[in-house]
C-alpha positions, -999 to +999 in steps of 0.1 A: +720-385+654+742-411+672+709-428+682+699-429+646+733-440+632+736-469+658+700-482+649+710-478+612+741-501+617+724-527+638+693-525+606+724-533+579+740-560+605+703-576+604+704-577+565+737-594+566+723-618+592+693-626+574+716-630+541+699-599+523+728-582+518+749-609+506+721-621+482+722-588+465+758-586+463+756-623+450+731-611+423+751-577+413+781-599+409+767-624+388+751-594+362+782-577+363+803-607+350+776-616+327+777-580+311+818-582+311+811-613+290+788-597+267+808-563+259+839-583+256+824-604+225+812-571+209+829-561+175+846-531+172+842-530+136+806-530+139+806-502+163+833-483+145+808-487+111+781-472+129+797-439+138+800-408+109+836-398+103+825-364+114+821-358+151+837-393+158+844-390+195+805-376+203+788-403+187+814-432+201+807-415+237+769-414+228+771-455+218+792-464+247+764-446+270+736-464+252+753-496+260+756-488+297+720-477+296+706-510+275+727-532+303+716-511+335+679-503+328+666-539+333+689-549+361+678-515+383+641-524+377+646-560+390+670-547+417+641-520+431+616-552+429+643-573+448+646-543+476+611-536+480+605-576+491+641-577+510+633-546+532+596-551+536+598-570+569+627-550+587+599-526+604+573-559+612+602-578+626+611-547+648+574-543+659+570-581+671+565-588+706+598-590+723+616-573+697+599-540+702+600-544+740+638-545+738+644-517+714+618-493+739+639-504+766+666-486+754+675-447+757+664-442+723+633-422+714+606-439+690+614-414+662+650-421+663+645-461+664+619-455+632+646-432+614+673-456+622+653-486+603+644-465+576+678-454+570+694-489+578+670-505+548+680-474+525+719-477+532+715-517+526+700-509+489+723-478+484+755-502+488+739-529+465+727-503+442+764-485+439+783-520+437+760-530+407+761-496+387+796-490+395+808-526+386+786-522+351+803-489+346+839-498+351+833-531+329+820-509+299+842-480+306+876-502+303+861-521+276+860-489+254+884-468+275+856-442+277+849-429+311+815-414+313+813-404+349+777-388+345+764-426+345+772-429+383+742-404+393+720-433+383+731-444+417+713-416+432+683-416+410+675-453+416+681-450+454+659-421+455+630-438+437+634-468+465+636-442+493+600-428+483+586-466+480+603-477+513+587-447+530+557-461+520+566-496+530+574-486+566+541-466+570+522-497+561+546-515+583+538-492+614+502-495+607+495-533+602+527-546+616+529-567+585+550-566+556+526-578+531+505-548+521+533-524+524+551-547+497+520-553+476+514-512+475+549-505+465+548-531+436+516-518+426+525-481+424+560-490+408+548-514+381+511-505+373+497-471+387+527-448+381+535-458+344+496-460+338+491-424+350+524-412+332+510-429+300+474-411+304+491-380+308+515-383+281+507-409+255+471-410+256+464-374+268+450-363+234+428-390+230+411-385+263+379-360+257+365-364+293+371-333+314+364-354+348+387-382+335+415-360+331+410-343+363+411-378+380+442-385+362+459-354+372+449-358+410+462-393+412+493-383+391+504-356+416+495-375+443+515-410+437+553-407+435+565-405+398+583-438+400+579-442+363+598-411+352+623-413+380+636-445+371+630-434+333+638-400+319+655-386+354+678-417+350+688-416+313+691-376+314+716-383+344+734-409+327+738-387+294+750-359+314+717-338+305+712-331+342+677-328+358+654-313+332+622-312+351+621-308+389+583-316+394+586-354+394+613-352+420+596-326+444+562-342+445+577-378+450+599-363+479+568-347+494+549-377+492+582-396+510+585-369+539+544-368+543+548-409+546+575-411+568+565-381+593+530-398+594+549-434+602+567-417+631+537-398+643+516-432+644+545-450+659+548-427+686+511-429+695+513-469+696+508-486+729+530-520+733 
């Protein structure tokens, strides 16, 4: 376990050295500043006019939470896209000639080495997502003096979404020793495939008459990580305090992550360098 932690820390230091960490923090800081400016000019009178006389506190809580979600939703999507781009090269860089020889000469198993790289990339993204979400939350909470602590669960849902995609990136990094295919696959799932499969089962399910097509959609839906639901419904439900309504997207995505990561370790242990 100590070897995994050491490799994790070295990966974080690598992110610092390559300015990945600082780039994330810089963008997050800019987003927080802009958000502070936006909410500072919101009219209290306009907000109050939208609140019914009855059940005033509940309605105001809902409005504040809606503002938080309106601001954070596009930012976390952009954050995941940037996280995929910045973390895709961690494993391929480790596998380069010279680097891998140095790593394997140390008293650390290959499994520990790969897990350290995985957790290192995950920790970098977690810290940056936490910084962004907490910053937005503090700006809005102090502006309206309503502290919705459930909103902070967004950190966990976004980090988990990235963790699933990062397992796929690590797998492609081990197989191809390149960042391109892993990055493209993660983008394809996050931007196209997962939203399309989700829409196929919900919005367009009633108009699809072919049982074969429905079976194909269902097969890929349960196979592919549910990033669309994780970053969408799950994040919203957690932010508004409803908790986890449906465990299926979480459990099937978790299974995908474990299989991808486990297969990566298996292949890495079999490789000759």
